[in-house]
C-alpha positions in Angstrom: 2.4 -53.1 10.4 1.1 -56.1 8.4 2.4 -57.2 5.0 -0.8 -56.0 3.3 -0.4 -52.5 4.9 3.3 -52.4 3.9 2.4 -53.3 0.3 -0.4 -50.7 0.1 1.9 -48.1 1.6 4.6 -48.6 -1.0 2.2 -47.4 -3.7 1.0 -44.3 -1.8 4.0 -43.1 0.3 5.2 -40.8 -2.5 1.9 -39.0 -2.5 1.8 -38.9 1.3 5.2 -37.3 1.5 4.3 -34.8 -1.2 1.2 -33.9 0.8 3.4 -33.3 3.9 5.6 -31.0 1.8 2.6 -29.2 0.5 2.0 -27.9 4.0 5.5 -26.7 4.5 9.1 -27.4 3.5 10.9 -30.0 5.6 14.1 -32.1 5.9 14.1 -35.9 5.9 13.9 -36.4 9.6 11.1 -33.9 10.0 9.1 -35.8 7.3 9.7 -39.1 9.1 8.6 -37.6 12.4 5.4 -36.2 10.8 4.6 -39.6 9.3 5.0 -41.2 12.7 2.7 -38.6 14.2 0.1 -39.7 11.7 0.4 -43.3 12.8 3.0 -44.5 10.2 5.3 -45.7 13.0 7.1 -48.5 11.1 8.4 -46.3 8.2 12.2 -46.2 8.3 14.1 -43.0 7.8 16.1 -44.7 4.9 12.8 -45.3 3.1 11.9 -41.6 3.3 15.4 -40.5 2.2 15.4 -42.8 -0.8 11.9 -41.5 -1.7 13.1 -37.8 -1.4 16.1 -38.5 -3.7 13.7 -40.1 -6.3 11.3 -37.1 -6.0 14.3 -34.7 -6.5 15.4 -36.7 -9.6 11.8 -36.5 -11.0 11.8 -32.8 -10.5 8.9 -32.8 -8.0 10.7 -31.0 -5.2 13.2 -28.2 -4.8 16.1 -28.7 -2.4 17.9 -26.0 -0.4 20.9 -26.8 1.8 20.4 -25.1 5.2 23.4 -24.8 7.6 23.0 -27.0 10.7 24.4 -26.4 14.2 24.8 -30.2 14.5 26.8 -31.4 11.6 26.6 -31.0 7.8 24.0 -28.8 6.2 20.4 -30.1 6.0 18.7 -30.7 2.7 15.3 -29.0 3.1 12.7 -30.2 0.5 9.8 -28.0 -0.8 7.1 -28.9 -3.2 7.5 -27.1 -6.6 4.9 -26.5 -9.3 5.6 -29.9 -11.0 5.3 -31.6 -7.6 2.0 -29.8 -6.9 0.6 -31.0 -10.2 1.7 -34.5 -9.4 0.1 -34.3 -6.0 -3.2 -33.1 -7.5 -3.2 -36.1 -9.8 -2.4 -38.3 -6.8 -5.5 -37.0 -5.0 -7.7 -37.4 -8.1 -6.5 -41.0 -8.4 -6.9 -41.6 -4.7 -10.5 -40.3 -4.7 -11.3 -42.5 -7.7 -9.9 -45.6 -6.1 -11.5 -44.8 -2.7 -14.9 -44.3 -4.2 -14.7 -47.6 -6.1 -13.4 -49.5 -3.1 -16.2 -48.1 -0.9 -18.8 -49.2 -3.5 -17.4 -52.7 -3.5 -17.3 -52.8 0.3 -20.9 -51.7 0.5 -22.1 -54.4 -1.9 -20.8 -57.3 0.1 -21.9 -59.5 -2.7 
């Protein structure tokens, strides 16, 4: 992934992860796997875990510890009402930016 992609992703990864959680609850590794399935192959697990901790601190997700057969309990994250509102705002902002960027691209002035 190029430097430009990495920088753009930094600003949108939070919304992308919340969008994943809006489909169904997941633990960190599952989220990373889903990101990779979507083509975000260079995202490190540590980046996702740090983002999940920040989202938990912001009150955007709920966390439930689920027993694991392989080691300590897993923290399963689910989108709560505050997170859903945040995600809706993210999509509104994304749509606004995407429309403006498309207008600029089409002008080719």
